[in-house]
N, C-alpha and C positions, 0 to 999 in steps of 0.2 A: 489430546487432539481436539480441535474446535469442531463444532457441529458443521456438517456439510452445508447446511442451509445458510450459515453465516458466511462461509467461504464463497458460496455461489452468489449470495446477495452482494458481497463486495466486488466480485467480478462483474456483476451486472452494473454496479455503480461506476466502475472503471470504464466500461463500454459507453455508458451514457455521458460521462465526462469527455471521453474522446470524441463522441459524436457532436457535442455542442461546443467544443473548445474554440473553434474558429468563429462561430456566431457570438459566443461570450466575449471574445477579444474585440470583435467589431463593435458590439454594443458598449463595452467599457470605454473604448477609444472615443466613441461619439458622446459618451456621458449619458446614455439613455438608460437610466436606472429603472424606469417603469418597464421597459422591455426586458431587462434582466429579471425582474420579479415575475414576468410571465413565463420564463423558462421553467422546466421541471426542477424540483428541489435537488434531485440527485445529479443535476448537471454541474453543480458546484464542486470543485476539486477538494474542498475541505471535508466533504462527506466521505471520501475514500479513506479507508483505514489501512495502515501498514500492517501486513500480516506475514507470518513466517511462511516460507515457501514449502516447508515439509509438513508442519503440524497445523498451521492456520492460527497459531497463537498471536494475539495482538500486543500483549505486554512483554516488555523486555526485548524489543525488536532491534536488531543491529542492521542498519541500512547497508553498510558495506558488503555484508554477506547475504542479505535477504533471508536471515534466519533469526529465530528467537535465541535468547541466551542459552537455553537448555539444549536445544538442537545443535547450536554452535559448539557447545562444550563437548557433547557426545561425539560429534564428527571430528573435532580437533584432537580429542584423546585417541581416536582411532587412526589419526593421521590422514584423514580424508580431505582436509582442506590444505592446499599447497601454500607453503610459506608461513604456516602457523605452527609454532612449537610451544610446548609447555614451558612456562618460565620457571627458573630456579635461581636463587641467589644466596 
């Protein structure tokens, strides 16, 4: 499990990106790059990290399920994810 501080920091970044999204789009359309540099650093969407919804792990993240590979495997083996079955051939 990731530290709670990392998870909360990422949530704060997501909120900042959402707050400045409209202004960023407007400044980009105008080509005002000086204005873009005046915005907070965390207003950039590239600063947000994809994290697992259960554990907060950032590596091995599966976008389709919003889970890390480890959490996905545990839930899939328990049959908790609909439509996912263990493969065999």
